[in-house]
C-alpha positions, 0 to 999 in steps of 0.5 A, a space after each residue: 500500500 505504501 512504498 518509500 524508497 531511498 527518500 532523503 530530506 534536508 532543510 535549510 541546505 547550505 546554511 548554518 541551520 542545515 538539518 538532515 531530517 531524513 537519510 535514505 529512508 526505505 519502508 514498505 507497508 502491506 494493505 492493512 498494516 498498522 505501524 506505530 513509529 517512535 523515536 527521540 526529538 528530531 528523529 524524523 518521525 513527523 517529517 516522514 509523515 509530512 513527506 508522504 502527505 506532500 507538505 514538503 518536497 523530497 530531495 530524492 527517492 520515490 514514494 508510491 501509494 497503492 502503486 501510484 507514484 506520488 513523489 512529485 504530486 502536490 499536497 492537495 492532490 494527495 489529499 484524495 488518497 490520505 486521511 490525516 489527524 494532527 496533534 492539535 485537536 483544533 486543526 482538523 475541524 471548522 469550529 464555527 460549523 456544526 458537527 454534521 457540516 464538518 462531516 459533510 465537508 469531509 464526505 465531499 472531499 475531492 468532489 465537484 461542488 453543485 447547487 443541490 441540497 447541502 446535506 440530505 436526510 440520507 446523509 444525516 442518517 449515515 453521519 449519525 450511524 458513524 458518530 455512534 462508533 465514537 460512543 460520545 453521544 455526538 449523534 444527538 448533537 449533530 447541529 452543535 458547533 464544533 467549537 463547543 466540543 472538548 479537545 477529546 471530542 474534537 479529536 475523535 470527530 477529526 478521526 472520524 472525518 479523516 476516515 469517512 471516505 476510507 483513505 488508502 493511508 491514514 496518517 496519525 501524527 501524535 494525535 493523542 499527545 495534547 489530550 489528558 490520559 483518560 481522553 487519550 485512551 478513549 481516542 486510541 480505543 476509537 482509533 483501533 476500532 475504526 482502523 480494524 473495522 474498516 481494514 485501513 492501512 495506518 502510520 501512527 507517530 506516538 511518544 508513548 512506548 507502551 502504546 507503540 508496543 500494544 497498538 498495531 501489528 508493526 513498530 518502527 524506531 527512528 533515529 537521526 533520520 534513519 529507521 534503526 529498528 523494525 519489528 512485527 507480529 509475535 516478536 512485537 507483542 512480546 516487547 517490553 519498554 526496557 527492550 525498546 530502550 536496549 534496542 535503541 542504545 544498541 542501534 544508535 550507540 547512545 542512551 535514549 534521551 526524550 523526557 516526554 517518552 520516558 515519562 509516559 
């Protein structure tokens, strides 16, 4: 479903602020893979997601999505194939619009606009059914403005919007990092349910090692723009946090230094 070959990215090339964010990254995902990504600050986790999404152009290499070469495709065209949830709950929704209006925007992504009725009765029924998946009672508040929702409710809604059209690839960039532990656990539960029931392929950056081990069928660790560890299946299920720290030290030659990940 996703193939990244020899992709590199350097920011501010030739200046004192030059930063090699990705160094010859290679990654292949099969349809249905749910991959968690961990690593220290500046490891290249979010940069890799941004390269796939087309936020920044890659320096070299290729990115293929479901057999289509998207390496030079502009961001707005890639959006037709991707779903994305950001760390900030405020980024994925329109605060001054209602819940059903936000869902309608997501549902119409990539379609031509016309002069027909805005939201049909059949659509409202569909949205209500999808909202029930969240278990937050939002199906009873479909006309409420999204700006009135809590951060956790908005993030859950953003997740639903990102998967409404069943994207070829779902990108989750630390989408629970700004939430309190209880709300984060709920959003992760919803994430697992949606990815599993819709058979989606997903990449999830997380700072929580326990979540990275527990969730998904595969885990990769990044360091200084490289993928230094890739584990899947039964081997992944048997991992402990101590094992990840040991693997990091063995692969990188130094101690893991990320306070947020260690504390979580």
